[in-house]
N, C-alpha and C positions, 0 to 999 in steps of 0.2 A: 470735522476735522478739530483735533485738537489744538487749544492757544499753544500749547508747543509745538506742535508741527506747522501752523501759522510762523511762529518767529523764525523757524530754521529756516525756514523758505521766505522772510522778507530778509531774513541776514546771507540769502543767495546757497545756500549749503543742502547740498545731495544729502541719503541719508549715510556714505560712505563717507564725504566729505567731515560731516556731522558727528561720528565715528571718529574720525583722525583727529578732529577737532578736541573731543569731549575725552579721549583717549580710551575709549568705548569700542565696545565691539558694536557693529550692523545691527544684531539680533536685541541689543539693550536700546539702540536708538528707535529702532522697530518699536519696540512695548512702549517705550517714552511718546513715541508720537501716535501709538492707536489708544491710547488714555487705560491701557491695562496697568503700567503701573509709573505713578507721577514723577518725572525726573528730579533729582536731588536739587536743590536751592542752588549747590554751585554751578549748575549747570543755566539757572537762569541769570546768574551773576556773567557768567562767562558770557552768554547770549547778550545781553545788557553792555558789556564791555566791548564786544564785536560790532554792535549795532552803533555804539560811539564811534569809534572807528570808523566805521563805513560811513557815516554820518561826517565825519571831520574831511575824511577825504573828496567825497561826493561835494561838500561844502569849497572847501580849495580848488577842483574843479569846476566847479559852475564859474566861477569866479572869473575863470579866464577864457569862459565859451561866448564868442561872438557869434550868435545865434542869428543875427541880422543878415551875417556875408555866408553863411556855411547854408547848403542846400541839403536836402532831405538823407540821401544818400551818406556825407559827411557825418551830420548827424546820428544816424543810425549806428557809425562805427566808431563812438567816440568811447575815450579806453581813460577811467580815472586810475591815474598814475601817480603815487607818490610813495617814493622808495623808502622813507622813512616808517611807514605802515604798510606792512608788508601782510594782505588780507588772505584769510584762510579761503579753499578751495573756488566756488563763482561768485565769494565775496564781492572781490572787486568790479565785477559784475554788477550785482546790485548797487554797486555806488557808483556807476559808470550811467544807470537808468537814473539812478537818485539826482546825479548832479544835473543830466540833460533837463529832470522834471524840475529840480530848483532852479536852473538856469529861465525856464521859460515864463515861471511865475516872477518872477526878478524881471524880467522885461512885462510881463503882464502890470505891472507897478509902476512904470515910469511914464 
């Protein structure tokens, strides 16, 4: 796996979603992901910006989670939701997972 493929996975983007996000073809995403052609620097900047958005939404969501009163089923369906930060593709799912993990880490420190 290339670092670019790992980065789009971390941001929750499938190839089609990444293609839409970058405004390129799926074939281009595949060549970037396979390492055949390195992605342009603007793609890394866009991913860094997206990750920052994901982290911001996750942080806001985790601050509002009361894990001690939630059961496993409720925790499994937490949705990070922030209308001011519309996330592309499945990046919202990445933010949701990150929010749960951040809330668990915060509870461990208490």
